[in-house]
PADRENKE-808526 format. One line per field, with one value per residue (C-alpha): x, y, z. Coordinates in steps of 0.001 Angstrom, whole numbers, plus 524288, in hexadecimal, padded with zeros to 5 digits. Layout:
BEGIN
east	[X | ...] $
north	[Y | ...] $
up	[Z | ...] $
# end
This chain:
BEGIN
east	[7D8B6 | 7E637 | 7F131 | 7FCDC | 803D2 | 80E49 | 810FD | 812A8 | 81B28 | 82513 | 82656 | 82A64 | 83772 | 83A3A | 83774 | 83D98 | 8387B | 82F3D | 829FA | 8225C | 8195D | 8194D | 81093 | 80FD3 | 812B4 | 811D3 | 804FB | 7FE09 | 7EFFC | 7E837 | 7E58D | 7DE7A | 7D256 | 7C554 | 7C4AC | 7B7A6 | 7BF6F | 7CDE8 | 7D62F | 7E422 | 7E9EE | 7F39A | 7FE4A | 803D5 | 8124F | 81C30 | 81A1E | 823DA | 81D49 | 80EBB | 81151 | 815D6 | 8080C | 7FFDD | 7F2C9 | 7F42E | 7F76E | 7EA65 | 7E1CE | 7E81A | 7E62C | 7D880 | 7D2C5 | 7DA35 | 7D428 | 7C792 | 7C045 | 7BE24 | 7C81D | 7D5C3 | 7DFDE | 7EBFD | 7F63D | 7FE56 | 8085B | 80DAA | 81831 | 82551 | 828F0 | 8309B | 823AD | 81B3F | 821F7 | 8225C | 81370 | 81167 | 81AE4 | 81488 | 8061C | 803AC | 7FA62 | 7FD25 | 7FAAB | 7F7D4 | 803C4 | 7FAC3 | 7F5A8 | 7FAF3 | 7EC7F | 7EAD9 | 7E60D | 7DC60 | 7D549 | 7D3D8 | 7C6C7 | 7CC7E | 7D98B | 7DD23 | 7E7F1 | 7EE1C | 7F18D | 7FA71 | 80264 | 7FF0E | 80C27 | 805F2 | 7FB77 | 802A3 | 804FC | 7F6E0 | 7F703 | 80355 | 7FC93 | 7EFF5 | 7F82E | 7FEEC | 7F2B7 | 7EB3D | 7E0B9 | 7DC27 | 7DF9F | 7D28E | 7C7AD | 7BE87 | 7C668 | 7C51E | 7B919 | 7B234 | 7BEFD | 7C714 | 7C84C | 7C2B2 | 7CF3C | 7CF87 | 7D8CF | 7DBC9 | 7E7BF | 7EB61 | 7E99D | 7DAFA | 7DB6E | 7DA13 | 7D722 | 7D481 | 7E077 | 7DEB2 | 7D03E | 7CD8C | 7D617 | 7CDDB | 7C0BE | 7BFF2 | 7C8B9 | 7C8E8 | 7CAE6 | 7D082 | 7D44C | 7D1CD | 7D10D | 7C245 | 7BEF1 | 7C825 | 7C0F3 | 7B3DE | 7B620 | 7BBD0 | 7AF66 | 7A5EC | 7ACD2 | 7ACC5 | 79DC0 | 79BB0 | 7A3D7 | 79C23 | 78E82 | 7933F | 793A7 | 79AEB | 7A70E | 79EB3 | 794B7 | 79F43 | 7A65E | 79967 | 797F4 | 7A498 | 7A1AB | 79ADA | 7A7B4 | 7AEBD | 7BAD7 | 7B697 | 7B7FB | 7B34F | 7B878 | 7B04B | 7A3A8 | 7A7D8 | 79E91 | 7A41D | 79C1A | 79FA8 | 7A87B | 7B14A | 7B24C | 7BF69 | 7C0D2 | 7C502 | 7C791 | 7C101 | 7C457 | 7D327 | 7D5BB | 7CF81 | 7D1CE | 7D9B8 | 7E800 | 7F169 | 7F72F | 7FCD5 | 80235 | 808F0 | 817DE | 81DF6 | 8266A | 8310C | 83669 | 82BED | 82D26 | 8281D | 82A77 | 82479 | 8178C | 80EE1 | 805A2 | 7FB11 | 7F7CE | 7EE06 | 7E87B | 7E804 | 7EF8A | 7EC43 | 7F768 | 7EFBC | 7FBAF | 7F5AA | 7FE09 | 7FBC5 | 7F100 | 7F174 | 7EF75 | 7E1BD | 7DDA0 | 7DF47 | 7D703 | 7D036 | 7DBBC | 7DA1C | 7E2C1 | 7E4E5 | 7E6FD | 7F3A5 | 7F001 | 7E9D4 | 7F6AB | 7FF6D | 7F6B2 | 7F8C3 | 8076D | 80AB3 | 802E5 | 80A23 | 8171A | 81368 | 80CF2 | 81770 | 8235B | 82694 | 832D3 | 82E08 | 81F8D | 81D2D | 81225 | 80AB7 | 8029C | 8020F | 80853 | 80BF1 | 80F78 | 80294 | 7FBF5 | 7F614 | 7F930 | 80778 | 80C21 | 802F9 | 80671 | 814DD | 81388 | 80E68 | 81718 | 82393 | 82698 | 82028 | 82886 | 834B5 | 8318B | 82F6A | 83B23 | 831D7 | 835B0 | 82A0E | 82B16 | 8251C | 82245 | 8236E | 81F32 | 818EF | 82328 | 819B5 | 81631 | 82418 | 8298C | 83656 | 830E0 | 828F5 | 83404 | 83D37 | 83970 | 83B5D | 84854 | 8511B | 85067 | 849EA | 83DF4 | 834DF | 82D12 | 82669 | 826A3 | 821ED | 82572 | 831DC | 82BE4 | 8214A | 81A04 | 8180B | 81538 | 80A1B | 80667 | 8055D | 7FF43 | 80BF4 | 809B2 | 81975 | 821AC | 83061 | 8310E | 82A99 | 833CD | 83F34 | 838DF | 83CAD | 84A94 | 84578 | 8476F | 8566F | 8557B | 85141 | 85B01 | 854F2 | 85F23 | 8573B | 84A26 | 842F5 | 83A89 | 82FCB | 82C9B | 82347 | 826EE | 81D1D | 81388 | 809FC | 80F4E | 81E47 | 82A1A | 83813 | 83927 | 83156 | 83939 | 84561 | 83F7C | 840EA | 84F20 | 84E7C | 846A4 | 851C9 | 85BFD | 8551D | 853AD | 8620D | 86558 | 85C75 | 862F9 | 87068 | 86B76 | 864AA | 86F21 | 87AF8 | 87F31 | 87D1A | 87636 | 8685C | 86317 | 856CB | 84FA7 | 846C0 | 83BE6 | 83357 | 82788 | 820BE | 8133B | 80896 | 7FA38 | 7F271 | 7E3F0 | 7DD1F | 7E5F6 | 7E4D4 | 7EF81 | 7E8E7 | 7E5D3 | 7F45F | 7FDA3 | 809C3 | 816D9 | 81B83 | 824B2 | 82F25 | 82DFE | 82E8D | 83B16 | 84089 | 83B9F | 841FB | 84F62 | 84DF6 | 84BD9 | 856E1 | 86073 | 85C26 | 85D4B | 86B2E | 87056 | 86D04 | 87522 | 86E19 | 86114 | 85C86 | 851AB | 8488A | 83C8A | 83082 | 83285 | 82AE5 | 82694 | 81FED | 81A40 | 81486 | 80DC0 | 80936 | 801FF | 7FCBE | 7F6AA | 7F262 | 7E9A9 | 7E5B9 | 7D8D8 | 7D2BF | 7DA0A | 7E720 | 7E2E1 | 7E67D | 7F2CA | 7F65F | 7F35B | 7FB7C | 80706 | 80643 | 805BC | 812D7 | 81A14 | 81654 | 81686 | 81CDE | 81C82 | 8207C | 82CB7 | 83726 | 83DE2 | 83070 | 82ACA | 82ADC | 82586 | 82793 | 81D60 | 813CB | 815F3 | 8133F | 8067B | 801C7 | 80424 | 7FD37 | 7F1F3 | 7EFC6 | 7F231 | 7FBE6 | 802F2 | 7FF5C | 7F04E | 7F1B5 | 7FC7B | 7F6C8 | 7EF62 | 7E078 | 7D64F | 7CF99 | 7C225 | 7C740 | 7C221 | 7CC93 | 7CCE5 | 7CC55 | 7C1CB | 7B69C | 7BE09 | 7B933 | 7C56A | 7BF1E | 7C77B | 7BFFA | 7C483 | 7C134 | 7CAAD | 7D543 | 7D379 | 7D325 | 7E0DB | 7E604 | 7E39F | 7E941 | 7F4FC | 7F6F4 | 7F515 | 7FEC2 | 7F595 | 7F697 | 7EB9B | 7EC8D | 7EE73 | 7E1A9 | 7E637 | 7E5A8 | 7D768 | 7CF02 | 7D127 | 7C330 | 7C864 | 7BCA6 | 7C340 | 7BC11 | 7B06B | 7B724 | 7BA13 | 7BE26 | 7CBAD | 7D18D | 7DB57] $
north	[79605 | 790AC | 7977E | 799B9 | 7A459 | 79BF2 | 79495 | 7A0EF | 7A7AB | 79C91 | 79F05 | 7AD47 | 7A83C | 7A2E8 | 7AE2D | 7BBCB | 7C77E | 7C057 | 7CDD0 | 7CF31 | 7C52F | 7C69C | 7D0FC | 7D83A | 7E56B | 7F220 | 7F7B6 | 7EA73 | 7EBA3 | 7E309 | 7D580 | 7CFC5 | 7D696 | 7D0DD | 7CE80 | 7CFE3 | 7CDBA | 7CEEA | 7D2BF | 7CF53 | 7D8A0 | 7D32F | 7DADA | 7D1E4 | 7D6AA | 7D542 | 7DA11 | 7E5D4 | 7EA68 | 7E825 | 7EEF3 | 7FB37 | 7FBEC | 80599 | 8010C | 7F3C1 | 7FCAD | 80416 | 7F8C8 | 7F049 | 7FC60 | 7FE55 | 7F1D1 | 7EF03 | 7FBBA | 7F5BD | 7ED98 | 7DED8 | 7DFBB | 7DBFB | 7DD71 | 7D5D1 | 7D548 | 7CCDB | 7CEDE | 7C62B | 7BD84 | 7BBEE | 7AE4A | 7A8E3 | 7AA12 | 7A57E | 79964 | 79742 | 7987B | 78F61 | 785AC | 78615 | 78692 | 7944B | 79CFB | 7AC2D | 7B275 | 7BFE5 | 7C8A3 | 7CBAA | 7BFDE | 7B5AF | 7B268 | 7AB67 | 7B4F3 | 7AAE1 | 7ACD7 | 7BAF4 | 7C188 | 7C94F | 7C888 | 7D566 | 7D76B | 7E51C | 7E3F6 | 7F023 | 7EC7F | 7E22A | 7DB15 | 7D5E6 | 7CE8A | 7C17A | 7C497 | 7C4F7 | 7B5BB | 7B285 | 7B716 | 7B018 | 7A4AF | 7A443 | 7A724 | 79B41 | 7A3A5 | 7A059 | 7AB27 | 7AC60 | 7B16A | 7A7F5 | 79CCD | 7A251 | 79DAC | 7A2EF | 79D9D | 7A735 | 7B625 | 7C0B4 | 7C4E0 | 7D439 | 7DBD1 | 7E9AF | 7F3A3 | 7FA9F | 7F08E | 7F04D | 7FA39 | 7EE35 | 7E196 | 7D935 | 7D202 | 7CD4F | 7CE07 | 7BF7C | 7BD15 | 7C61D | 7C6C5 | 7D56F | 7DFF6 | 7ED2D | 7F798 | 80350 | 807D2 | 7FDEF | 80481 | 804D1 | 7FB3E | 7F0BE | 7F1AD | 7F2A3 | 7E5CD | 7DF54 | 7E31D | 7DD4B | 7D12D | 7D036 | 7D2DD | 7C916 | 7BEB4 | 7C115 | 7C013 | 7B3AB | 7B749 | 7B06F | 7B72C | 7B94C | 7C150 | 7C901 | 7CC67 | 7D168 | 7DA70 | 7E024 | 7E5B2 | 7F171 | 7F6B2 | 800CC | 7FA70 | 7ED0E | 7E3FB | 7D5B1 | 7CEF2 | 7C431 | 7CBB0 | 7D656 | 7D918 | 7DE6F | 7EC15 | 7ED4E | 7F8C7 | 7F8DC | 80653 | 808E3 | 809C6 | 8171D | 81CB4 | 828EA | 82F1F | 82D8A | 83776 | 82EE7 | 8217F | 8179B | 8187A | 80F50 | 81868 | 80D74 | 8061B | 7F857 | 7F9F3 | 7EDE5 | 7E41A | 7E681 | 7F10B | 7F2FA | 7F91B | 805C5 | 8066F | 81232 | 8185B | 81BE7 | 82798 | 8283C | 83590 | 833F8 | 82A77 | 82D73 | 8355C | 8415F | 83F6B | 8372D | 83137 | 82946 | 81BD1 | 81D3C | 81403 | 817BF | 82606 | 82231 | 816F9 | 81E14 | 829C1 | 8326F | 8394B | 838F2 | 83FCE | 83E6F | 84BB1 | 84F18 | 84DB0 | 84099 | 83CDD | 8413D | 839E9 | 82D07 | 83042 | 83214 | 8268A | 81D75 | 8232D | 821DE | 8147C | 80DA4 | 81648 | 816FA | 81F65 | 823EC | 827C7 | 828A1 | 8318C | 8289A | 82C91 | 82A76 | 83891 | 83CBC | 84A99 | 84D2E | 84BEA | 858D4 | 859E6 | 85613 | 862DA | 86100 | 852E2 | 85549 | 86128 | 85679 | 84A6A | 8507F | 85537 | 84928 | 84109 | 84849 | 8474B | 837DA | 836D9 | 83148 | 8337E | 838F1 | 83232 | 835F6 | 82B5D | 82DAF | 83C56 | 8424E | 84ADD | 8555D | 8566E | 85607 | 8609C | 85FFA | 864E3 | 85809 | 84F84 | 85752 | 84FD4 | 84345 | 83A8D | 83E06 | 830B7 | 830A0 | 83742 | 8300E | 83509 | 82FB6 | 8370A | 82B0F | 82FAC | 83616 | 8413D | 84B9C | 8458C | 837D7 | 83DBA | 84606 | 838F2 | 83288 | 83E90 | 83EE8 | 84D98 | 84F55 | 8597A | 85936 | 86501 | 85D57 | 8530E | 85C12 | 85FFB | 853D7 | 859FA | 861C4 | 854DD | 855D9 | 8627A | 85C22 | 85102 | 84602 | 83F07 | 83435 | 83380 | 8284A | 82A5B | 821BF | 82053 | 81874 | 812B8 | 80E1A | 818F8 | 81BC4 | 823E2 | 821F1 | 82300 | 821FC | 8304B | 82F17 | 8255C | 82D4A | 83816 | 83075 | 830A0 | 83EDC | 84179 | 83A90 | 84323 | 84FEF | 84BF4 | 847F7 | 85623 | 85C78 | 85520 | 8599E | 86787 | 866FD | 85EEE | 86288 | 8544A | 846E4 | 83BD3 | 83BB4 | 82E23 | 82C97 | 81F98 | 81DA2 | 8127F | 81047 | 807A8 | 802E9 | 8089F | 80034 | 80286 | 802C2 | 80220 | 80F2E | 8174F | 81F46 | 81681 | 809EC | 80727 | 807EE | 7FE35 | 7FA29 | 7FAF5 | 7EDDA | 7E634 | 7E844 | 7F6BB | 7F747 | 7F1A6 | 7FA52 | 806B1 | 80327 | 7FFB9 | 80DBF | 81489 | 80D9B | 8115E | 81F3B | 81FD4 | 818C2 | 82529 | 82C85 | 82B51 | 8290E | 823D4 | 815E2 | 80F77 | 8052E | 7FFF0 | 7F692 | 7E921 | 7E7E9 | 7DAD3 | 7DFAD | 7EBDA | 7E444 | 7DA89 | 7E6A3 | 7EB88 | 7DF63 | 7DCC5 | 7EB18 | 7EABE | 7DCB3 | 7D4D4 | 7C948 | 7C0A8 | 7C3B8 | 7BC7D | 7AF94 | 7B641 | 7B96D | 7ABDA | 7A642 | 7AFB9 | 7AD4D | 79E6E | 79F2D | 7A6A2 | 7B5BB | 7BC71 | 7C919 | 7CEA2 | 7DC01 | 7D7B5 | 7D6ED | 7CB51 | 7C378 | 7C86F | 7BDBA | 7C24B | 7B442 | 7AFE8 | 7BA89 | 7B831 | 7AA57 | 7ACB9 | 7B6FD | 7ADCC | 7A179 | 7AA63 | 7ADFE | 7BD44 | 7C70E | 7D25A | 7DAD9 | 7D79D | 7DFDD | 7EA13 | 7EF01 | 7FBF5 | 7FADC | 80139 | 80C9B | 80695 | 7F81F | 7F2C8 | 7F28E | 7E81A | 7F216 | 7FA10 | 7F560 | 7FCE2 | 80AC7 | 811F9 | 81F49 | 8242C | 82327 | 81B77 | 827CE | 82F92 | 824F5 | 825FE | 8340D | 8343E | 82A11 | 832D2 | 83E8E | 836FE | 832E1 | 8428B | 8461F | 84D82 | 84D85 | 84DA2 | 85643 | 8504F | 84EAE | 8575D | 86257 | 85FE1 | 85389 | 84DDF | 8455E | 838A2 | 83324 | 82DFE | 838F2 | 82FBB | 82759 | 831CF | 8405E | 8446E | 84BC5 | 853F4] $
up	[84D4A | 84D59 | 85580 | 84D2B | 8564C | 85DA1 | 8519E | 8498F | 85348 | 85364 | 8443D | 8472E | 84B36 | 83E58 | 8354E | 8319B | 837F8 | 8418D | 846A8 | 83AFC | 83F65 | 84DE2 | 85033 | 85DBA | 85738 | 85FF8 | 85F20 | 85BF2 | 86036 | 86889 | 8621A | 86CB4 | 86BBB | 86903 | 85A27 | 852E4 | 8466A | 842EE | 836E7 | 8333B | 82A29 | 82111 | 81A35 | 80F6A | 81185 | 81C13 | 829B0 | 827EE | 81BD7 | 82077 | 82D0D | 825C4 | 81F17 | 82545 | 82075 | 8281F | 8340E | 83214 | 83062 | 83B2D | 8445D | 840A9 | 842F8 | 84F51 | 854F7 | 85418 | 85EA9 | 85B16 | 84EDD | 84E3B | 842C8 | 84162 | 83714 | 82F0B | 825A8 | 81A10 | 8206F | 81B2C | 81435 | 81FD4 | 82815 | 81D8C | 81C28 | 829DE | 82A84 | 82011 | 82707 | 833B4 | 82DED | 8342A | 82D8F | 82C3C | 838FB | 83DA9 | 843C8 | 850AA | 85565 | 84BC4 | 84712 | 83986 | 82FB5 | 82C43 | 839A9 | 8380E | 834C8 | 82A80 | 82436 | 81C7D | 81391 | 8107B | 801C7 | 7FEBA | 7F2B4 | 7E6FC | 7E97C | 7F720 | 7F118 | 7F171 | 7FF90 | 8034C | 7FDE3 | 80558 | 811A0 | 80FB1 | 80B8F | 81824 | 8203B | 81951 | 813F2 | 806BD | 7FC80 | 7F59D | 7FD30 | 7F73D | 7FCD1 | 80AF7 | 8125E | 81EC0 | 827CE | 821E1 | 82504 | 81C60 | 81413 | 811A9 | 80997 | 8096C | 80583 | 7F98F | 7F0D2 | 7F210 | 7E794 | 7DED8 | 7E811 | 7DBA9 | 7DB58 | 7E9D2 | 7EABF | 7E9DA | 7F6E7 | 7FFFA | 80592 | 80695 | 8016D | 806A4 | 7FBE4 | 800EC | 80EED | 81927 | 82623 | 826D5 | 81D02 | 82452 | 8315D | 82AC1 | 824BF | 83027 | 83877 | 82D8F | 82D24 | 83CDB | 83CD1 | 83199 | 838AC | 844EB | 83DCE | 83817 | 8297E | 82026 | 818F2 | 80C55 | 814B0 | 81B9D | 80F47 | 8090A | 81529 | 811C2 | 804CB | 80B0C | 8103C | 8084C | 8025C | 8046C | 7F803 | 7F96A | 7ED50 | 7EEBA | 7EF52 | 7E5C1 | 7D9E6 | 7CD27 | 7CDB8 | 7DCCF | 7E1DA | 7ECBC | 7F318 | 7F820 | 806B4 | 80AF4 | 819B8 | 81909 | 826CC | 8251F | 82F6A | 8395A | 833DF | 83C30 | 83C9A | 8443C | 84EC7 | 855CB | 849E4 | 84B8C | 84D51 | 845BD | 84AE9 | 840A6 | 83837 | 82D63 | 81F74 | 82458 | 832F3 | 83703 | 83ADF | 82ECE | 83024 | 824C6 | 82206 | 81809 | 80E43 | 7FE7F | 7F6AF | 7ED2C | 7E358 | 7D9F9 | 7D3CB | 7C93E | 7CCEF | 7DB83 | 7E00F | 7EE0B | 7E916 | 7E3B7 | 7EC3E | 7F94C | 7F5B5 | 7FAFA | 801C1 | 81143 | 81AAC | 828E7 | 8305F | 8363A | 843DA | 841CB | 83A25 | 844B1 | 84F3C | 848A1 | 84545 | 85494 | 85979 | 8504D | 85452 | 86351 | 86194 | 859C0 | 85AF5 | 84C92 | 849C2 | 83C07 | 836E2 | 8285F | 823E6 | 81AA8 | 80E26 | 80087 | 7FF01 | 80D03 | 8083D | 80467 | 81144 | 81352 | 821DB | 820E4 | 8262A | 832DE | 83458 | 833BE | 83DB1 | 84752 | 8440F | 8416E | 84FCC | 85563 | 84C80 | 84F81 | 85E79 | 85CF4 | 853BF | 8496A | 83C07 | 83338 | 825DD | 81931 | 80F2F | 7FFFC | 7FC4C | 7F178 | 7EBB3 | 7E9D7 | 7F83F | 7FDE1 | 805BD | 80BFF | 818FE | 81908 | 81BC8 | 823FA | 82FD5 | 82955 | 82A04 | 81F47 | 8178E | 80B0F | 8037E | 7FAB9 | 7EFB5 | 7E479 | 7D72B | 7D0AC | 7C2B9 | 7BCF6 | 7B426 | 7B681 | 7AAA5 | 7B125 | 7BE44 | 7B7D6 | 7B209 | 7BF7B | 7C643 | 7CED4 | 7D151 | 7D33C | 7CB23 | 7C93A | 7D220 | 7DD06 | 7DB77 | 7DC46 | 7E876 | 7EEA3 | 7EFAD | 7FBDA | 8031E | 8009D | 80907 | 81495 | 81460 | 80B8E | 80339 | 7FDDC | 7F597 | 7F224 | 7E4C2 | 7E0B9 | 7D1E6 | 7CA47 | 7BCDF | 7B249 | 7B4A4 | 7A968 | 79DCB | 7A413 | 79A81 | 79B7E | 79E0D | 7A9F7 | 7AFB2 | 7AC77 | 7B3F1 | 7C03F | 7BEAC | 7BBDE | 7C9A3 | 7D078 | 7C964 | 7CCE1 | 7DB8C | 7DC1D | 7D661 | 7DFDB | 7EB55 | 7E81A | 7E789 | 7F556 | 7FBDC | 7F549 | 7F62F | 7F04C | 7F636 | 7F312 | 7F16D | 7E8B8 | 7E8C4 | 7DD25 | 7DD31 | 7D197 | 7D18D | 7C677 | 7C2F0 | 7C84E | 7C1CA | 7CE78 | 7D059 | 7D44D | 7CDBA | 7C081 | 7BB3A | 7BE1A | 7AF2C | 7AC15 | 7A730 | 7AE0C | 7A6C7 | 7A22A | 7AA7C | 7A134 | 79F4C | 7AEF9 | 7AE8B | 7A370 | 7AA7E | 7B762 | 7B137 | 7A995 | 7B5BA | 7BD0C | 7B2EE | 7B45D | 7C290 | 7C2FE | 7BD32 | 7C9AE | 7D531 | 7E2D1 | 7DC60 | 7DF0F | 7D7D7 | 7DAF0 | 7D4B9 | 7D4B4 | 7CE8B | 7C0EE | 7C58B | 7D19B | 7CA99 | 7C0BD | 7CAF4 | 7D2D9 | 7C744 | 7C3DC | 7D173 | 7D3AC | 7C783 | 7CA52 | 7CA51 | 7CFCA | 7C6E8 | 7CED3 | 7DBB1 | 7D419 | 7D054 | 7DE18 | 7E340 | 7D82D | 7DA07 | 7E85B | 7E732 | 7DE28 | 7E901 | 7E747 | 7F44A | 7F926 | 7EB9B | 7EF9B | 7F4AB | 7E925 | 7EF89 | 7EF38 | 7E2AF | 7D7E8 | 7CBA8 | 7C550 | 7CEDC | 7CB2D | 7BBC3 | 7BEB9 | 7C629 | 7BBC3 | 7B104 | 7B848 | 7BB73 | 7ACDF | 7AF68 | 7AA34 | 7AEA7 | 7A36C | 7A708 | 7B250 | 7AF42 | 7A196 | 79FBE | 7A3A9 | 79BE4 | 7A23F | 7A103 | 7A4D8 | 7B210 | 7BC41 | 7C70F | 7D242 | 7CB9D | 7D5E5 | 7E109 | 7E336 | 7E65A | 7E785 | 7DBB3 | 7CFB0 | 7C35C | 7BB60 | 7C335 | 7C243 | 7B2DC | 7B361 | 7BA26 | 7B106 | 7A4A6 | 7AC2D | 7AE38 | 79FE7 | 79CBA | 7A6EE | 7AEE9 | 7BD6A | 7C7CB | 7D3A0 | 7E154 | 7E88A | 7F261 | 7E967 | 7E621 | 7E3FD | 7D726 | 7D7F1 | 7D723 | 7DFB3 | 7EC12 | 7F367 | 7F2D7 | 7FC54 | 80600 | 807B1 | 80432 | 8103E | 8092D] $
# end
């Protein structure tokens, strides 16, 4: 194995932000222990984004706690380093020991967003690892993929030897052990991959059969699941530069457009005592001055009062800000935020009218939206509101309702505070029909209609002083929908797009729609093929994954949506979606 460390370190004097690649962060575990097998965790984004990802921290911590196993990291390098690596003929290296990725036992990618797919190819290219699994012989590591996009892994399935569909805490470690055991016995890669098929969540694309189901991996004992109580402290400021405390996993709201709500079922909570233990340990070991309570809907955590009673005095004593992420409006109470710094609050009404909120099962009333005004009494003067455009059955009246909500909040602010100054930030995404949701069969509105609706709302909000408006690009929304519901034909599309120059597609300054249009045409595909409405009896590329939530339940929810009938929160009683087959809800 060639030693590239010295040559690589010389390159760091030539690039922007060399600390992205230098390693040596506080709390880095021992890399010198005996290795039965090792894994390089790859996150296909820049360091400051990847180091904000809790999933990477959790999996990195789990493997490095095990005797004989080591996990290292690699993030997508910025273009300046990529150019230098190619110029000096140095392959992509891990952060910790500067080991080439192709020399690891397993190389694992966490894929959390469809617009990161070309970055996976970008990193493999720099690592000098062939894209397609069929082109990699015994000398190459086993390539593993995980993360939220495994809800439909087909667009990238041809690139990986094994894909963990679901939660990786237990599956990743079991796979690494099986690979190490197989290597020790002298087994060929195909034999090792065959042995992985019995692991929950493990999907081996090269060995899959049309009638085979892959059962989603689920951490059943979430209370005692491993958590990084001594997290790595980044070398530079990251996107979320704070301790992140996961209270529970899953969501009972059941918003019909929300993939995470259904993919992460069943709901599993940690006790307030365990959460407080982890939170205090992160502060003591890493020195963060802010802690975020993180879950899909933090305000729904059943032991939030108990947890606050422990953490609020502790954080006050340590001069640590206790932050709340986006809140579900119906769970908001002003006393939840009295201990936080008075900056801004974030809510997601999602739709502008009660009718459309019923369609999408966003169980939020106009009265509850007005209840947000309680925040003004405790000092908040800025609110961020998230909405979605292009939802099934949406009309211009629903869009106009977004502007009406802003007017009402402005008026309530003046009544509460008796002065002007409320700032409202409205952000509007475009609806993406995602797999594993009741709306997975829906069509996405056309490109031209996206632009029309965005301009219509923009005009309405311009009339309201103190309201800013941002929206997701129509082009990236179309591509995200296309990839979200993609199939095996898209592997060639991804290779073609990358070859034409597509990478860092999630960054507006890097995204090139003309490249994607050319790639789509040259591969003989069409946007409409993937964004059209699907028949309810049509075979879907991701049907082979047993997510726990039954297809019958999703179809039932779709019909209720079109009837404008809401479904109660899971916390009010089981709705029989089927997810309890994978573990008991702990609510």
